[in-house]
N, C-alpha and C positions, 0 to 999 in steps of 0.2 A: 113816550117813544113813538116815532113815526112808523107808518106801515113799511116804508122803505127800509128803515133800520131793522125792524123785526124780521123782514124777509132776508136781510143779509146775515143775521145771526142764525136763522134756521138753515141757511145755505152752508155756513161754516160748520155747524154742528153735523150736518149730513156728510160733509167731506171728511170730518174727523172720524165719524163712525165708519165710513168707507175705508179710511186708512187703517183704523184699528182692525177691521175685518180682514183686510189684505195681510196685515202683519200677523194676525192670528193664523190665517191660512198658511202663510209661509212657515211660521214656527211649527204649526201642526204637520206640514209636509216634511220639514227637517226632522221632526221627532219621529214620524213614521219611517222616514228613510234610515235614520240612525238606529232606532230601536227594533225595527221590524225588517225592512228591506236589506240593510247592510249591517244587521246586528252582529253577525259572525265576524265580519271584517273588522269592525271597530272593537269588538271584544278581544280579538287577537292582538290588535294594535295596543290596546290598553294593557293586556297581559305582557306584551313585549316591553312596554315601558316600566312595568312593575316587576317583572321577573328577569333575572339574569341567569344565563347558563354558564356554569363554571366547569370547564373541562377537567377531568381527572386523569392524570397521566397513567399510562399502562406500564407496569414493570417490563423492562426488556428481558428477553429470554437469556438464561445463563449460557456462557460459552465454556465448554469442557474440553480437556485433553482426551487422548485415546483411552485413558484409564479412569475417566470420570473426575479428575482433579479440576478445580475451578480456575479458569483463566479470567473470566469476567462475570460479575454478579451485581446485585443491587443492595444498597444499604439505605436506611431512612434518611431523608433530607427535607429541607424546607424551601418552598417557593414563595415569592412575594409578588402580588399582582395588585392592580388598582382598577376599580370600577369608576369610570369617568362620567361626568355630566357635561362635558365640553372640554375643548383643548386648553382653554385658559385656566379653568379650575384644576384640571389635571396637572398642568405645568406648575401651578402654584403649590399643589400638594407635593410634587416631586422636589421642588426647590426647598420646601421645609424638611423633606425627608433627607436631603443632602447633609443635614447637620448630624445625622445618626448613621448613615450608611455611605460607603464609598461610591458615589455617583456624581459624574461631572456633566457639563452642558451637552457633550456629545451623547452621553447615555440618555439624558433627558429627551433629547431630540428623537432618539431611536424609540423610546417608549411612546412618545406622542405619535410617531409614524405608525406604530403598531395599533394604537387606538383608532386613528383615522381609517386604517385598513379594515378594522373590525370593531366598530363603536359599541356594539351590544355584547362584546366579550370583554372579560377583564384583560387589561393590558399587562403583559408580563414585564416585571421590573428585574427580578433575579430568579434564575432557575434553581439556584442552590445558594443557601445562606446559612451561616453559622448560627447555632442556637443562641449564643450570647447576643448577637445582633437582633435576632428575632425577638428576644425578650425585651430589648430596648424599644423596639417598634410597638410591641404590645403595651408596654408601659405608657407610651405616648399616643395611643391609638386615636384619642379624641382629636389630635392634630391632623390626622390623615383620613378624612372621609373617603369611603370606598375601598379601604385597605382589606385585602384578602390574603391570609396566610394559610398555606396548606402543607401538610406532610405529604411528600411525594418521593417515589423511589429515586435514588441517586446511584449512578453507575460507579462501580468500584473495581479496580484491577489489582488484586493482591500481589501479583508479581511485578508490578510497576514497569520500570524501563526495560526489564528483561524481555517483555513481550510487546514493546511499543510498536514496532514496525509490522508485526504479524497481526496483532489485534486491531491496530488503528486507534481511532477515538470517535467520540460522538459530539454533536453540536446541535444548536437550535436551527429550525427552519426559518429562513429569512424571507423578506418580501420577494426577492428574486427567485427563490426556490419554489414558490407556490405554483407556478405555471409548469413545473417539470413533471413529466409522467412518472418519474421514479419515486415520487412522494405522494402516492394516492391517498386521499383522505387526510393529509396533514394540514395543520393550521399553523399560524405564526406561533413560534415557541415550542412546537413539537420537537422532541429529541430524536434525531436520526443519526445513522452512521455516516461518518465523513471520510474515513480512510480504513484500509485494511479489511479484516473480516467483518467488522462492524458495518462497513459500507457495502461490501459484497453481498452479505446476507441480511441486509436491513429488513427485507420483506418477511423474513422468518423471525427475526429477533424483536421487531418493534411492538407487536401486540396491537390491541384495539383500545382506544381511549374510552373512558366512561364519562358521565355527565352528572353534575349536581346543580339543582335549581334553587335560587334564593329570591326573596322579595327585597326590594330596595325602595328607599324613599326618594323624594325629588332631588336630593343632593347626591344620590348614587350610593348612599351608605346602606349597608346590609341591615334589614329589619328582623327577618326570621327565615328559617328554611321554608321553602314553598311546599304547601300541603297538596296542591293540585297537580304537581309535576314530580313524580317520584324519581329518585336518583337512579342512574344506570351504572353499575359497577364496571370498572375497567377489566379487560381480559389480558392476562400476561402473555408475552411473546413465547414462542416455542424454544426449547433448549436446542443448542447447536453443539454437536459433538464433532471434534476435529480429529485429525490424525496426529496432532502434535504430541510429543513426549515432553511434558512440562519439566521433569527433573533434568532431562538432557538440555532443554532450552536454558534453564537456570544455570547449568554448568558452563555452557558456552558464554553466557553473560558474565559469569565470574572470571573466566579466562580473560575476557577483554577488559573488564573493569579493574581487576586486581593485578593481573600479570602483564597486560598489554595496555596500560593507560595511555590515552592520547592516540592510539592507533586507529586509523580510519580504514574500514573495509567491511567485509561481510563473510558469513559462513552459513552453509546450508547442509543439513543432513536429511537423507531420504532413504526409503526402501526401494529395492529394484522394481517393486510394483507401482511406483509413482507416489506413494504416500510420503508427505513431508513430515519428518520427525522434529525438525527445528529449522527456524529461519531467523537469522540475526543480522542486524546492520549496526555498525559502530561509526560515530557515536549514536547512541539511542536517545530516546526521550520518554518521559513518564506520561502515559495517557491520562492519568488522574489529574494532570494540570489543566486539561480541557474541560473538566466537569464544571458545569455552571458558567462556562465562558472563560476563556483565557485572557489575562490582562494584556494590554498592548505592549507593555514593557517586556513581559515574558515571551510574547510571540516574536518581538523584534530580536530578542536574544537567541531564540531557536532558529531564526532564519538568517542570522548574521553569518557571512562566510568565515569569519574568524573562529566561530564556534564549531566549524566542521560540518555545517548543515545537518543537524541532528534529525530533521524531518525527512531527509532524503534517504530513501530505501535503496542502498547500494546493491542489495541482492537481486532486485528486479528492475532497477532503473539505471544503475551505473553500467555503462558500456565501456569495455576495455579491450585492447588487443589480447586475444586469448593466449598468445605466446606458445611455449612448447607443449602445453596440453593439447593444442591443435594438431601437433604432429601425429597423434593417433588418428585424427580425421583424415590427414593426408595419406597415412598408411592404409586406412580403410578404403579410400578412393582408389588407390593403386592396386590393392589386393582384389577388390571386386571387379576391376577391369582386367585382371590377369597380367599386369605390368611387372609385378615382382612376386617372389615367394619369400619366405622367412630366411632363406639361405642366400638371397640375392645380395651381391655386392655392387657398388657403383664403380664406374670406370676410373674415377679419380679418388684415391684414398685421401683421407683428411690430413692435411698438413697445417691446419690452422686457418685456412681461408680457401675461397673458390673464386677464380677469375671468370668474369662474364663480361664481354665487351671491354670497356675501359675501366671497369671497377673490380675491386676485390671485395667479395662478401665474406666477412670473417666468421669463424666459429668461436663460440664462447671460450673454448680451450685453445689458447694461442699456440701451444706446441702440437696440437692436432691429436686425433684419435687413431690414425692409421686406417687400415682397411677393416671395415665392419660389415656384418650382415644386418638384416632389418632388425632383428631382436637386439643386437648390440647397439645399433644406432638409436633405438628408442631408449634403451637402458642408459646409454651415455648422453642422450639428447644431442647427438652430433648434428650440427647445423649443415655442414658440408654434404653429408649424406642426403639430407632432405632438400637442399638446394637442387641437387641433381634429380632427385625423385620428382620434385616439382616441375622441372623441365620435361621429364618423361610424360607426366600427366598432361601438361599443356593448359593454357588458360581456359579453353572451352570446356575441358573436363572439370576444372575447378568450378566454373560457373554453373554447369549442369548439376553437379553433385552438391554444390552449395544450396541449391534449391531443394534437392531431395533430402538433405540433412537438416532442413529447417533453420539455416543460418541467416535468413533474412526476416524471420518472424519472431514474435515473442514466444515464450515457452507455452503460454496458455494457462498458467497457474491461476487458480481462482482467488486472486487478490485485486485484480483491476489495476489500472494505471501503470501497467508494465511497459517498459521501453522495448520497442522492436529492435532486435539486433541488426547489424549492418554487414552485408557482404555484397561485393559488386554484382549488379544484376546482368550486365552485358558488356561487350566490348565498347558499346556506345558510351558507357559511363566514363571510360578512360578517355575517349575522344573528347567528350564534353569537359572533363576535368583538366586535361593536359594538351588538347589539340591532337589531331590525327597523327602527327609526326612527333609528338612530345613524349611518347612512351614506347617501350619495347616489351618483349616477353620476359624481361627481367622482373616484371611484376609478379610472376609466378614464384620466383625465389622467395620474395617476402611472404606471399600467401602461404607457401609450404611450411614455414616455421611460425605461423600465427601472427605475423606482423603485417604491415602495409594496410591495405584498404579492408580491414577486417576488425570489427568491434562487436564483442559479444557480452551479454550479461552473464553473471555467474549462474543464474537459473537456466539459461539456455545451454551453457557448457555442461551443467549437471544433467540435463536431459540427454545429451549425447553420451555421457558416461554411463547413464542408466541403461542405454542400449548395449554398451560394452559389457556391463555387469550381468545382463540378462541374456536373452536369446537373440539379440541383435535388433530387436524391435523397441523403439522408444514410444512410450505412452505419455500423455499429458500429465505433468506433476499436479498434485492436488492436496488441499488441506481439509476439505470436507467431502466432496464427491467429484469423481472424474467428469470432465466435460466431454461428452460424446461427440460434440461438434468440433472440438479442437483437433487439429491435425497431429498425428504421430508420424513416424517414418520408420523405414526398415533400412539397415545398413547394407543389405544385399550380400552378406557374408555367409560362408559355410560355417558349420559348427567347428571345424578344424581351424579356420581362419580366426574365429572369435577366441578360441582357446589359445592360439599363438599370440594374439595381441595381449591377452591376459598374462601369458607367460612373460612377455616383454615388460609389462607393468610390474610384475613380481620382481623381475631383475632390477628394475629401477629402485625399488625399495631395499632389496637384499644387498646389492653391490653397486648400483648405479648412482644417479644423482640424488637419491633420497635414501641412502643406506640407513635403515631405521629399525630393524627387527631383532637386533642382537639380544640374546637372553630371553627371547619370547618364542612360544610355540605358535603364536598367532601369525598367520600368513596374510600379509597385506599387499595389495596391488595399487600402484599409484603413479602419478606423473607430476613432476615439478615444472615450473615455468617462470620466466622473468620477462615482463612486458615493458617495452620502452615507454618512457613518460617524458614528453617534451617539456613539461613544466617543473621537473625536479627529479629526485631519485626514482629508479624503476619500481614497478609494482611486482609483487610476488604472488604466484599461483601455486596451489597444490590440490589435486583431486585424487581421492583414493577410495577403495572399497575393500571390505573384508567380511568373512574369510575369502581369500582370493578364489578358491575352487568352488565355493557355494556362497556368494555374497549375501549378507544380511543387511548391510548398511553401506551407503555411499556418502562421503563427506567431502565437500569442496570449500575452498576459501580463496578470496582475493584480498590482499592487504596492500593498501596504497603506500608507496614509498618504502616498501619493505626490503628493497634492494634485490632480493633473490627469492626464488621459490623455495630454496632450501631453508629460508627463514620461517616460512609458513608451515612446512611439513611437520615439525614436532607438535604443533598445536592441533593440527588435523588428526594426527595419530592418537593424541591424547583423547580426543572426543570419541574416536572409534573404540579405543580401549575402554573408555567409560561406559559406552553403550553395551559393548560385548560383555563386560564384567557384570553389569546389571542383569543380563540375561543368562549369566552363568556359562558363557561361551568362551571366555578368555581365561587362560590359566593364571593371569595376574602377575606374571613376572615383570620386574622393573625393566622398562625399555630405555635404551640408550640411543640417542639420535646423533649420528655423525654424518653430516652432509657437506659435500663440496659445493662450490659455486657453480650455478648454471645461469650465466648471464646472457642477456639479449645481445646478439652480435651487432656491431656497428658497421656501416658501410664506409669503406675507405676509397676515396677517389684517387685514381692514378693520374688522370688528366681531366681537365674540365671538359664536360660534354653535356650540354643542355638538352640533347636529344635522347639521352638515355632515361631509363625509368627513374622516377622520384619515389622517395619513401613517404 
């Protein structure tokens, strides 16, 4: 070998040693960085790859009636979740699972989205699953790597559809919900209140989730419980006691389901203090159907107009012309302004109609009522009397007192999603609606009898009658606790004026449009009403309280297409008697209900005149 060749070999060996040295130093540096400098960081990353946190659902707090009877509680249930090692493997497992559980492509896409949003948490597949299905999955567990089955509390409503609209229902937190402030600490799949009391008091009922830690292998399958991270037990939500009287709620449900099948409407019972004893809307729905997620088919059935919109709470969301029950508001406005006394008679006696301009506004009684004082006009529900009283008041007085009586606001009941009632805010409203020359003071005639530009919820009308049954002051109705921020109002009436209005309502029941207390010692005060319905038969109203001299309960109902308030009266009085009998305050005599027709009057045109007021 030449000297030159030997030199070249030595040079190559030197370079090789230098490269090895550099590589050793790089590896040594990486080792030091990994094991010493960033030891804690990589340890945690390794732990996160090895450990999985499994949330433990907290039992929601029970919901109780005023006497401790259970309205909402929890029963054992089973949830199905998957630990994923990638979207493709997760989707493959879900597709195999479809052979054993009811899951379609849309459901699979939803689970994959949940996994992408939180890849280190188990993706929720089912919140609630029958034991038989769970047993099948367990039997074929080897086909489903990452399968996690847990026993979890499942919401249960013993009274079912009887409490649907008042209790509401629960549902899972979705991706869209995560950014909302009303779900603090919630994760995907957390059960929260969606409607009714479940929603309104979710922060009380939800509780605090626990956590369980497990070790997983590279495929995401569970290996063992983690020894280094102890489980944290969930904390149950707090109990919620309501003002509801569950037996009374069940009784109202039985009236609508057994005696009034197919009737659409609502009924509310409350104490003069504002405590809600019962709140029912027909048709109702079973909140148990929403446990674990409602099927698309069932949800479509519940939202179909042909089904009567069972999810629509007519007690707080349905706005109707208040009809003749509003005549008590008209009377209160006139009394507080000193425009009438209880002995006042109008200039024109009732002969079946009242001429104003080019129109005749009819009374429900075609032959007329003759000359009446205020008490007689309320008892007989004479429209002609109230047409004239409305003209005495004038539009400005209606608008001012409409604000004072809360006719433009929701009642404030602690259910949420309540519809605000409507009452014209100003003369400008009519100018915008009909043009400055397109209306006249004839609008006051319609307002005076609870028709025209006036739509109230049953709950808001109940709030007004609560003031009549008490000391003239209306408080916010409530199911759990009164809202001190919600506005009440005062009728501005003297004790004698309140007493006189109650006497008129007693006359309604004893000999007027709702003659209903024959054979009974129970003194009931009430008011019928019939509201015009442009889409079909008229709606029926009846609001009443008892005992009339010292009210214990107020019950009101609106029934759609019931034709007359007289149709509604017997059912309201049955509820009153049921409640009073349970408290030992009703002698229990059989009640006979004999009621004449109290129809909404129709406008009859004498000549065509487009400049007069419209209905």
